[in-house]
BADREN-458243 format. One line per 2 residues: their letters; for each residue y, x, z of C-alpha. Coordinates in pm, 1 decimal, decimal comma. Layout:
<pts>
A) Y/X/Z | ... .
</pts>
This chain:
<pts>
XX) -2986,8/1171,0/6696,7 | -2848,3/869,1/6883,5 .
XX) -2597,6/654,0/6699,8 | -2397,9/360,3/6845,7 .
XX) -2522,5/20,7/6728,3 | -2175,9/-132,8/6709,2 .
XX) -1820,6/-14,0/6688,1 | -1602,4/-59,8/6997,7 .
XX) -1308,1/-292,8/6939,8 | -951,9/-157,2/6965,4 .
XX) -890,2/-362,6/7279,9 | -1199,5/-222,5/7451,7 .
XX) -1109,9/135,2/7355,5 | -753,9/101,0/7478,9 .
XX) -868,8/-66,6/7799,6 | -1100,0/224,0/7881,1 .
XX) -826,5/478,2/7804,7 | -567,4/297,0/8017,4 .
XX) -710,7/445,0/8340,9 | -584,1/792,2/8245,8 .
XX) -216,6/699,7/8274,2 | -13,9/853,7/8554,1 .
XX) 75,0/598,3/8820,3 | 390,7/605,8/9027,8 .
XX) 347,0/683,5/9399,1 | 349,6/394,7/9647,4 .
XX) 697,2/399,6/9797,1 | 796,2/200,7/10106,7 .
XX) 1123,4/161,0/10291,6 | 1168,5/371,7/10606,1 .
XX) 1231,6/142,9/10908,1 | 1473,4/396,8/11061,5 .
XX) 1705,1/501,0/10776,1 | 1599,2/245,6/10508,2 .
XX) 1542,5/512,2/10240,5 | 1236,7/509,8/10015,1 .
XX) 954,0/736,4/10129,0 | 587,3/779,6/10047,4 .
XX) 349,9/562,5/10246,4 | 181,7/727,9/10550,0 .
XX) 414,8/1030,2/10535,7 | 699,4/1156,5/10751,4 .
XX) 1039,6/1050,3/10617,8 | 1216,8/1351,1/10466,8 .
XX) 1559,1/1202,5/10538,0 | 1535,7/1118,2/10910,5 .
XX) 1209,2/1290,0/11017,8 | 1051,9/978,1/11172,4 .
XX) 693,7/855,2/11138,3 | 541,7/554,2/11315,9 .
XX) 855,1/506,6/11527,6 | 853,3/864,4/11664,0 .
XX) 1067,3/1161,3/11565,9 | 830,7/1421,2/11421,8 .
XX) 1079,0/1661,0/11262,5 | 1407,0/1733,1/11437,9 .
XX) 1704,1/1690,9/11206,1 | 2027,0/1890,9/11248,0 .
X) 2335,5/1671,3/11246,2 .
</pts>
């Protein structure tokens, strides 16, 4: 049966496990209403994307 030649250091173990952490979504400011929204998505507040109104908002 295969056995590792050397023990992994604590730093190496923790570095390999660090990729499993949940990352926060990339938020950007909407150019229309200046609220935070997810990148490459329609703004939920004003309904604009790429300078065009995609979703009509009731006032």
